[in-house]
N, C-alpha and C positions, 0 to 999 in steps of 0.2 A: 547595597543597592536600595534605592528609594522604593517605597510601597505605593503603587499607582492604583490600588483598588481599595475602596472603602468597604465597610461591612456589608452594605446592601449589594454592591457590585460583586462581591465574592460569591454570594448566593447565585446571582445571575450567571456568573462565569462558570460555576460548577454545573449549572443547568445546560450551558452551551456544550461543555465537555461531555456530559452524560448523554444528551440527545445526539451529539456527533457520534458517540460510540454505538448507540442504538441504530442509527442510520447505517453505519458501516457494517454492523452485524447483520442487519436485515437485507439491505440493498446489495452490498458487495460481498456478503458472506453466504447467508442462507439462500437467497434468491439465485445467485450464480451457481452455487453448489447443487441445488435442487434441479436446475436446468440441465446441468451436465449428467446427473444421475438419471433423470427422466428422459433424456434425449433418445436413447435406444428404443424405449417403449413408444415414445412419440413418433419416431421414425417408422417403426413397424406398423403402427396403427394408421398413419397417414400415407403409407406407401412410398416414402422417400427412397431415393437411390443411395448407394454407398457414397457417391460423390457429393450428393446433397447433404448427407449426414455430416461429412467432413466440413462442408461450408457452414452448416448450422452450428457445429461445435465451436467454430471460431467467430461466430456472429457477434457476440457481446464484446470479445476482445478487439475485433476490428472496429466496432463503434467507438471504443476508447482510443485506439491508436490514431484514428483519422480525425478526431475532434478534440482531444485533450489540450492541444496547443491553443485552440480557440477558447475553450472554457477558462483557461488560465487568464487570458486577456479580459474576458467578461468579468471575472472576479475583481480585477483591479479597475475596471471601467465603471461598473455599477455596484450597487449595494450587495455584498456577498451573501447576506442572509436571504434576501429576495431571490437571488440567483439559485441558492441551494434549494429553497422551497419549490421554485418552478421546476427544477430538474428532478427533484424527488417525485413530484407529480408525474413527470414524464416517465420515470421509472415505474410508478404504480400503474399508469394507464397502459404502457407497453406490455407490462407483465399480465395485466388483466386481459388484454386483447389476445394473448397467446392461447387462452382458453377457447377462442373462437376462430382461429386460423383455419383456412380451407385448403391452402396449397403451400408449396415451398416458398413462393415469393412473399406472401404475407407473413409466413413464419420467420423468414430471414429479416424482414423489415422490423418486426416486433423485437427480435433479439438485438438487432443493430441499434434500435432506439434505446433499449435498455443499456447498451454500451455507451451511448451518448450521455445518458443520465449518469452513469458511473464516472464518466470523464469529468463531470462537474463535481460529483460528490467527493471523490478522492482528494483532489487539490483543494476543494472548497472547505473540507474539514481542517486542513492545514492553515488556510487563510483565516478561518474563524478563530483558531487558536491564537494567531497573531493579533487579531483584533481585540481579544479579551484577556490575553495573558502576556506577561513579559518573559524575558529569557530564563528567569529562574524556574519556570514551569515547562518550558518548551520540550526538553528532553523527555521528561516523564510523560507528558501528554502525547508526544509523538508515539511513544511506546504503547500507551493505552489505546490510542486511535488505531494504530496498525494492528493491534490485537483483535480488533473487531472482525477483520477478515478471517483470521484463524479461528476465533470463537464461532463465527457464523458457519465456517466450513464444518466444524465439529458438530454443531447443532443440525445443520442441513444433511450431513452425511448419515447421521443416526435417525433423523426424523422424517426425511422425505418419503420413503416408501410406506411407513405406517400411516402418515398423514394422508398420502394420496389414496391409500386403500380405504381409510375411514371416511373420506369425503366423496368417494365414488369415482376417482380417476384423476389423471394429471391435469386435465382441463379445469376441473373444479378447484384443484389446489392452486393453480396459477391465478384463478379468479379471486380466491380468498387472499392470496399474497397481494394482489393488486389493490384490493380494498384497504388492507392493512397499511400498505405503503402510502397511499393517498391520505389516509387519516394521519399517518406520521408526518407527512408534509404540512398538513394544516396545523398540527401541534407545534411543529418546528417554527413555522412562520409567526404564530400568535403568542407562543410562550417566550420566545427570545426577543428581547428589546432590540430595536434598530440602533446601530451604532455607526457613526460616520468614521471616515479615515482619520479626521482630525481628533476624534475621541479615542482612537485605537490605542490600546495599552502599550503594545510594542513600539509604536511610533513615539509615544511619550517617553518611554524608558530609554530609547536610543537617541532622543533629541531630534527626531525626524519631523519636520514641519510639513504636514500633508498638503497645505495650501500652496507650497512652493513647487509642487509636482504636477505638471500637466500629464495627460496620458502618454503623449509622445515622449516626454522625458523618462517616464517610468519604463517604457518599452525599450528605449535606446540604452539606458543604463543597465537594465536587466540582461539584454542580449549581449552586452559587452563586459559583463561582470565575470572576472576570473573565478570567483568563488562559486557562482551559479554553474558555470561551465564545468569546473572540476568536480563539484558535488554531483551534478547530473551524470557525468561520465562514470563516476564511482558507482552510482546507482545502476547504470547500465551494466557494468561488469559484474558487480556483486549480486544484485537482485536477479540479473539474468541467469547467472549460474545457480544460485541457491534456490530460486523459485522453480527452476527447471527440474530440480531434484524430484519434485512430486510427479511430474509428467513422464520423464524418461527413466526415473529410478527403477520402477518395476522391470522394465525391459533390460536395463543394465544389470540388475541383480540376477535375473534369470539367465542372462547370457554368461556372466562371469562365474556364478556360484552353481556348480553342478549339483543336481538333485534338489534344489530349492523349489518349494511349491509356490504357486501364485498367491495363495493365501498368506504364506509367511512373508513373501516379498511385500505385499500390501500392508501387513502388520508393521514391518520395519519402517516403511515409508511414513506411516501415520505417526510414528514416534517423534518425528521432527515437529509436527504440528502441536503435540502435547508439550514438548520442551519449549518451543517458541512462545506459546500462549502464556506460559509462566514467565519466561525471560523478558518479554515485552513489558510486563508490569514491574518485575523485581529489579532487573539490572540497572535501568536508569535511576531508580531510587538509591541503589547501592552507590552508583557513581557520584550522585549529588550529595548523599548523606555521609558516606564513609570514605570516599576517595577524593574529597575536596573538589568536587565539580570537574573531575577529569573527563576529557573528551578523547582526543586522538591517542593518548597513552593507553586507553583501554579499548578503543574502537579498532585500531589497526591490528593489535595482537588477536582480538576476537575474530577479525576477518581471516587472518592467517590460520587460526585454530580451526574455524569452521571449514575453510577450504581444504584442510587436510583430513579432518575427521569424517566428513561426509563420504568422500571417495574411499577412504581407508576402511569404512564399515563394511564394504563388500568383500573383504578379504579375511575376515576373522574365522569363518567356517563354523561359527557358533551364533545361533539366532539371538540368544539372550545378550551376549556381548555386543552384537551389532545394534540391538535395540538400545542398550545403555549408551553406546557411542553416539548414536543419532540423537537420542534425547538430550545428551549433554551439548552436542553441537547446536541443537535447536535452542537450548537455553542461552547459548552464547550470542544468538542473534539479537538478544535484548541489548547488547552492545553494538553488534556489527551491522545488522540490517537497517537499523534506524539511524546509523551514523551519518550518512550523507545528508539526509533531510534535516537532521539536527544542526550540523555545522552550517548548513545553508540558512535555516530559519532563525538562527540566533545571530546571524551576521548582519551588520548595518547595510551592506551592499545588496542584501537579498530580502530582508525582513520588512515588515510593515507595509508601506505603500506598494512595494513590488512583490509581496508574498504570493499573490495569485499567479503572476507570470512565472515566477521562479518555481513554484510548486507544479505548475502545468508543464514546464519544460522537464522537470525531474521525473514526473509521472510518465511523460512521453518516452523518455529514455528508458525508464523501467519497463514499459510494455514492449518497446522495440527489443530490449535485451531478452525478454521472455519469448520472442519470436526467433532471434538470432541464435541463442545458445542451444536450443534443441536441434537446429540445423548444423551447428558445429559438431554436436554429438553424433548425429546420424551420418553426416558427411565423412567424418573420420572413421566411424564404424564401418561404413560401406567400403572405404578404401583400405582399411587396416583391420581393426577389431573393435568389439564393444569396449574392451579394456582400454584401448588407446583413446577412444572417444570420450570415455568416462573421465580419464585423467586429464585429457586436453581441455575439457569443458571447465573443470574446476581450476586448473592451472591458469588458464587465460583469464577466467573471472576473478580469481583471487589476486593474481599479480597485477592485473589492470586496475582493480579497485584500490589496492594498497598504494600504488604509485600516485593515483589521482588524489587520494585522501591525504597522502603525505605532502603533496604540493599545495593542498588547500590550507587556508589559515585556520589555526586552532581557535575555538571559542571557549576553551576551558577558563574557569575562574582564575587559574594559576598562570594563564598565558599573559605575558607582560603587555603585548600589543592589545589584547582584548581588554585587559584591566584599564589601560590608558584610554582606550576608546570609550569604555563605559563611564569612566570618571569625567571625561570631557562632555559626554552626552548629558549626564546628570547635572553637571555644573551649569549647562545652558538650558536645562529644562525648567 
């Protein structure tokens, strides 16, 4: 494959990847986690009702669900760097304003606006990877990027309460977060050079001529792309089931495992985050370096493995054994959880000029899955048992994801179709 980056561009591209990781860690990791941890205290001090607490708990998520389809369009319509910077500012301002809310309405608006910002940041990072890198780096950078949420969760989980106490309360912490995020937006905008679609590295590597694409053509082709539809559905099934593990896992473990303490249940759930944080960095590198650029041949078995290991960990009767199982399952997510977005963002039908719309749709299905799969668990639990709900959630998620990914086109270096498409693109570049 040709090299589309000169020495100077490589340094700029590394900066894009590094700043994207920092944005994910802070905006979609630390900020979101701290909000969840501080919400009970916030609710008590502000005098919110239990119903209002429930609505506030989903405020950021609802902001993402209702607007991520739109932000994907904006990324392909306007300059993605500018869009990212604007919405990082929105994240900072809305976070800062949480320190001054006076009632439920203003609190919910502030959280919803943070969700709107995240709706741009998540697909925006994927779009920027496509602007600055070709397919050789997509899998590894997708892993590094998604690790930002996991790393931010770990930092926020351990730092929120000490930081809040040191600063004098949750309101001061949100104000400090807000200032830091706005500064991050300024750095992002001025440190990263502006690059047009015509200059995009993925477009060049795939032989895509950006000037041939009107916005209407981008939208039409993205919405009718088999690859985008299948990968987004795979994301819905697999991410929906796996990410729900953290939210319903404690309830499932306590219901299935007699005599298990709440603290031990929380410990076991946290093992997934530790394993996945390592897996996101290591597994894509292993696939590209030692497995000849394998994609579906490692992604599908990893999905099957994780879909079995997570629910099975509730039946060992031994905390250490369960922690090891969950940690290993988390490690496998470096192959499985970034599978759909990688097969999509490396494919000519989805990448380059259509990467914003494609990543917006995938993120939309991801978030909808995170709403649907807890309902699957609780509905089956109410009608049958926690055990049945637990198994049903992972069975539906795993089987659905495997079917969708199996039907999607492989982007492996060893895939004959992909090799032919790449050769044709490079011949015309």
